[in-house]
N, C-alpha and C positions, 0 to 999 in steps of 0.2 A: 239236432243239424244246427241252428243258431250258434251254440260251438263252434261246430265247423266254417260257417260264413266271417264268424269275427276272425279266425286264424286263418283263412286264405286274404282277408281285407289284410289283416296286418300285415302278413306275406306282400300282398299287389306293396301297398303304399314303402313296406321296409326297399323292392325291389324299383319300385319308381326312386325312391329317395338318393339312391345309388345311382338310378340315371343322371338325376340333375344336378349330381356334382358336378360345378364346373368342370373346364378341361381348362387348365392354370399354363401358361405358356413364360418359362422363363429365357434369363438370356442366359443360364445353362445349355440351354437346349437349343443358342445360338450356332449355326453352322459358319453362314458366311456373311459378312455386312460391307457394305458398300458406300461411298460417299460423295457425291458430284456434287464439289464446294462452288458457291459462285461467288461472283465478286459485287453482289449484293447482300453479303449476308445472309445470306440464308443457302442450304442446302439439300437435295433434294436424298432423302434415305431409302435402303435397300438390305433390308433383314431377314434373312431366312433361315427359319426352328424347323429343329425335325418334330414333327408329332406323332403319338401315339393314340387315334381317337376309337373311340369305339362310332361302330356302323350307327350311321340312324341322324338324328338329331340334337343337339349342348350346345349345353352355355360354354359360349368360349371367352378366357381372360387373356390379355397380352402384355407381363411382365418388362420394365424395363424397355419403355420407347421415352423419345426424350421429352421432357418438362415444355420444352417450348414450339412441341406439336400441333400444327392450323389442321385442327380436325376436320374443314372440308377438304384439306388434300388426300385423305388415309383411302386407300387398299391395299383391302387383304384376299388375295387369291391361295392359288395351290387347283395341284391337279387331286380331282373329290372333296378338291371342297368349295362349298358354295354359303357362302354369309347371305343371310338378308334383311339384319338391322345389325348396328354399329355406333357405342358412343366412350364418350373419352372419358374418363372423373379423375379425380384429382385438379386440384388447379394451385399454380404458383404464387407464392408471395408475393407480396409487392407494399411499400409503405402505403401508397394511395390505399390499394385493398387492406391493409391491418387499419387506415384510419377509419374506412368506411366501417369495420366489423366492429371499431371500439367507436362509434359513434355511441353517446349517451353512458359513455363508462369513465371510473378513470383510468390515468397512464403516467408514467415519469415526462417529465419534461426534461433533458436537460441542455442548460444552456450556457453560452459563450462566454465567459469575462475574462478582464484583468487577470485576474489572478488562481485562476484557474476557472472548471470546472461547478456547478451550482446545479442543484435537482431540484424539482418541487412537484408536486402532487399535484396534478387537475384535471377536470371535467369536464370531457370532449362534449363540445357543446354543434359543429355546423364541419366541416371539411369542404372541401374545395383548390382551388388557387390557395386559399390563407387557409388555416383552422382560426377559429376557435373556439378557448378552452375559458372555467372557472377555477380561477386559484384562489384562491381564499374569502376574498369582498371583493376580489379584480375580475376583471373580463378581460383577459387578450387577444389579439389576434397574433395571429405569428404565419412564416409561409410552412407552407406544408411540407418543402424540399430544401433541406441545409446548401448553403452557398457560400463563399469565400466570407462574406460580412454579414454572413444570416447569426440572430443572435440565440439559437440555435445550432446544439452541435449533434442530436438527432434526440427522437422520444424512443419511451421503454414501455412495452407492454405485459404483460399480468401475465399471459396466453398464449396460448397458438389459435384460431378462430379453430370450428369442426370442419374437419373438410377441408383444410388449405395445409400448405404446408407438404402434401403424401404426395409419393410417388404417383403420379398417371397409370392409369392400369385404361386400355382399351378391353371391351367388351364389347360381346357379340351374341348373335341368334345365329346361328351356324347349322349346316347336312354337313354328313362323311361319307363319304366312300369305301369302299375296303382299301381304293389302292389310295388314301389317302393318306400319304407319307412327309411331306411337305406343307410348310406353310410361308406364302410369298407377301411380306408386310410393306408397303412403301408409301412414301408417306411426307410432305417439307416441312422444313423443320427452322426458326427464328433461330439469329444467336451464332451461327455455322458458317465461317465462309470463310474466305482470303485475300487477301490485300497483296497487291506485287513489291517490291523491295530492290532495290539495283544495285550495287557496290561498281563500280565505277573507277581503278585506280587510272590514269594515268601519269605520268613522266611532263612535268612541266614545260621543260624545255620542244620536246620533240610530240607531245599529244599526242602519244603513242602508250597505250596500257593494256588492261582485261579488263572484263566486263563479267560477275557474277550475278546470276539470278534466282532472287528468297525469294518462297513463301509464308507469308506472316499467315498462317491459319491459327485460327481465336476457338476455342470451343466452352459458348455457354447457352449448352442449351441441357447445365444441368444436369446430365448425365455421363458418364467415362464413355466411350468410343472405343471401345480396345481389340486391337489388327482389323482394321480396318484396311479396307481396298478405298484406293484415296483419287479422283481422279479431279484436277482443277478446267473447268469449266471458264474460257476468256472470251469476254462479248456481252453487250449488252439486251439480256433478256429480261422480256415485257411480265407482267406481274403485278397483281394487284397491290396496292395500297396495306400496307401490312403494321401494326404495333408493334415493333422487334427489338430487344435487347439491341446496344451499342454493344459493336467490337471492340475491348481499346487492346492495346501491345503493356500485358505483363499488368491484368488487372486488380492481378493480386501477388506479384512479387515472379510469378513463377513464369522465366521466360525459358525455352528450352530448345536451342538449335543444337538440327541434327546432325550426326556427319555430312563430310564434301559427298556428292554424288556427280556421274556424268552426265551432258545433257540430257534435260528429258526432251524426244520429241514428239510436237502437236500433230495433231491428230482434228483431219476439218470433220466436223458433225454438225449439221447444217448452214447454219449459218455464222456456226462457232467456234475457238480451235479449241480445242478438248489436250489437257498433259493428264497422260500417267502416268502416279509416281511409282516406282518400280516397289516390289515387297509390298510389305502390310503395314501400317501405321497407326501406332495409339496416341489416339486427344484424350488427356484426365479431362475433368471436368475441372472447368477456371482456368484450364490453358493456354499456353499461347504459345507454339512450338514455329517452328523454320523449318523448312526443307528445303532445298538448293533446287530447281530445275533448271538453270542454265551456267555453264563456263563458256567460255570465250578467251581466245588469246589473238594479240594482234591487231586491238581495235584503236581506230586513229577516229581522232576527235580535230577538227577545223575552230578556230576563235574566232569570235566577231564580236568588236566592239560595235553597238547599235545606239545613236541617239534618235527617238519618237516622239513624234509629237503628232495630234488632232487636232482640223480646224474645222469648228461647224459653221459659224459668220466670219465673213468679211467685215461687214457694215459697221458695228459698235465698236469695232478695234479688235484684238487681239494682246489676253497679255504675255510681257515679254518674260524671259528666263532668265537665270544667270547663274554661273556655276550651279550649270548640272551634268551630273558623270554620267556617262554611257553607259548603258546596258552592257555587260561581258555574254556573250551567247556560244555554249561548244554545241556545234554542227555537225550531227554522227548517224552516217550513212547505213542503213542495216542492209546489207548488200554480205553477198557470201565474201565478195574478194575484199571487204574489211574485217572480215570475219565471224559474221554476224549471218544475214538471206533468213529468218527463219519470223516465227507472230513470234510478235512479243508484247505480251501481255500490260493494260494499262497499271502504273503504278509511281516508288516514288522511287529517281534513285539521285544517290551521294556518291560526289566526285573526290578523289582523295587524290595526292599526289605522296609518292614517300618520302621520307627525308634520309640521309646517313644514318639516321642513329636509329632504324626500322623504325621510329615512327611513324604518323600518319601527319599530314596536314589538312582538314578540309578546305575544298576549293569552291563548294557552294552545292544544293541541292534544289530539284525542283521534282516536277511530278508531267509525266508521259500519261496521255490516252494510251489505249491501246494504238498498237504499231505494225499494217501489213509485213511484208516479206519487199524488199525495195525502198521500203517505207523510209521518213528521216527525221530522226529524233530533235528538234533545237532547244535546248538545256539554257534558263534564264541562270547563270550561277553564281552573278553579284554586279560590280556595277567599279567599271576601270580606275583607281587611285590616281595614276598620272595624266588625266585626258576629262579637258573638262567641255561645255559647248556655252554657249548666250548666245539668244536667239533675237529679233529683233522684226517689228514690224517698219517697216522704210515709208511705204507710203500705202493708201485705199481708195480707192473711188468707185461711186456706184454708176455701172452705166446706163442701169436700165432698171424698171423694177423687182425683176427673179437676177441680175446678174449683177458681178462688182467683181474687180480688180485689187490684190496686192503684191505689193514688193515685199519678202522677207529677205534680213541679211541671217546666218550662222556664223558663228564665230567656234572653232575649233583649237583649241589651247592645248599642247602637248610637254608634257615636260618630264617625259620617258625619252625611250627610243624608237629610232624611226619606225612608222610603223600606218594604218590608214583603219577611217571610221562610215560606217555606214549611217547616211544620214532618210528618217523613213517620214514623210508624210503624208498624211494621212489625211481629207475632204471629206464632208457632211454633203455630198449633192455632185453632180456633174463638175469635170473641172481639166482643164487644160495647161499647162506647162507651159509657157509664150517665150522667156527669156529663161536662161541659163548660164554660170558659168561654168559648171560642173555637165560633164557626160550625164543620164542617168537612165529607170529602166521601171517600167513597170511592175511594182508587186501581185497587185491583183484592178480589181474595178476602180479602188478605192485610195487606192499609197502608190505614191513616188517612192525609188531610192535614189540617194544619190551617192557615189563614193570617193569616200575625199582624203587623196592622202596625205600623212603627216609628216614633216621634215623630221628631225630629231630636236628635240626641245624645241620644237618651231607649233607656229598654228595654221591654217587654212582658212580660208572666209571660201566663204557660197553663198551667194547671191541666184533669183530666182523671182519671177515673176509667174504670175498665177489667176489666167478667170476662172471663176466658182460661182455655176448657177445652180437654184433653189426654184424649185419651182414644188 
C-alpha cells in the first residue's frame, strides 16, 4: 500500500511540475506590431502574439518587450485570457547604475591627457554628481559623466552586475479559457518617437518651389521593432514626467532615409492629427530612420524684412542701437491655394535655393509649432545683409506717477535694390501712438508695426511719439 501511495505521489508531482512550466511567448509568435509614435519621444506599443495555452491557470512569460517599457502602463488582454498580476524583470544598464552597483569595488578609470589616454585602477568610494576614488595613496573626486573638458574619458568595469543588462521579460499569473488563441500586449515605451523635418526648396527670385515633410523616427527602446504598422501622432499629449533616453539623430551613425512616398493624409483623432504611414516599417535598435509624409509643389513664400524692439520703461532712458540688420522672414500660407492646406506637424524647416550646378544653397532654417490647416508659417531664416537700422530716443518726459512719453527716431539705410522694411515696436504696458511720420497698424495689444519704403541705395527715417502707462 505504501508503495502505491509513493508512486501516486510521484506521478502527481510530475503532473503538477508539467503544469507549472511557464508559457513562454517569444517574438516568433508575433502576429502584428503597431506603434503610435509621439512627438514627445515615446510610443504606445500594441503587440499581438499567437498562443496555445493549457486550459486553466498558468505562469506566463512574454519576451521581446522594449527595455524602456514603463511598467505601470502595461495591459495584457485577449479573448479567454485573464491576468491577475504581472511583473517586469530585467533592468537597463546605465553609467549611474553601474557606478551604484560597483560601490566599494575596484574599476579602471580612463583619463584624457594631451598625450592620449591613461588607465589607472581605483577603488570607488562614493557616487553622485561626482565620484570619489581611492587611487593608490590619493583620493580623487571625478565627474560621474564625461563631457568635453572632462578629465575622464570613460570608466571600465570588470563585469556586469547580476540581473542587469538582461532583456526584460513580462511575467504574469494568468488563467486561460478554451478560446484563448491570442494575446494583446499594450504598453508605453520611451526613446521611441518622432520629430518633423521639412525641406523647402525655393527659387530665390520668384520665391516659389516645393516642400517635403519627413518624419525622423528614432528607436532607442533597446530592441528591434520589425515590420511595424506606424502611426505618427502630432499634437501635445499630456503625460506624467518620466526619465527617458534622449532621441538623437544618427546617434550611432545609422541614419536611413526611406524611399520617397506620396503625401500621407492626416486623420483627426480626439484633439490630435494622426498620419498613418503606408505598409510596414522596420526600426532597428539604435537606428534613426526618415520616412516621407508630405510632398507639395507650387508653394509660394513672401519675404519680409523686420526690425524689432521692445521697450519696458521710458523714464530711465532707452539704450540706443546702431548697425542692426533686420531679420529676414519667410511667410508661407498653409492653404490649398498655396499647394498645402493640411495639418503640418511641428518640426525644423530648412530652406534651400537650387544653384545652376545642381547644388543647393542653404538660405536658413527655423523651427515651427504644430500648424493647422489655413494657418501661417513665419520662418526667421537670417538677417538682411544690405539693410541696417539705427535707433535713438530723442526725448522723454514723465507726465505723472504712472505715465511717461517718449519720442523715437529710427533710421534705416539700404545698400541694395528698392524694397521695404517692417519696424515692429513692442511696449511693456498700455500705450498709444501720439504722432508718427508713417502709417502703422496694431499687430497685437503690445505691438505696433510701421512699414517703411526703402529707395534703392537710400534710406528712410521714422519718427514717432508714444505715451506709455504702467500701473
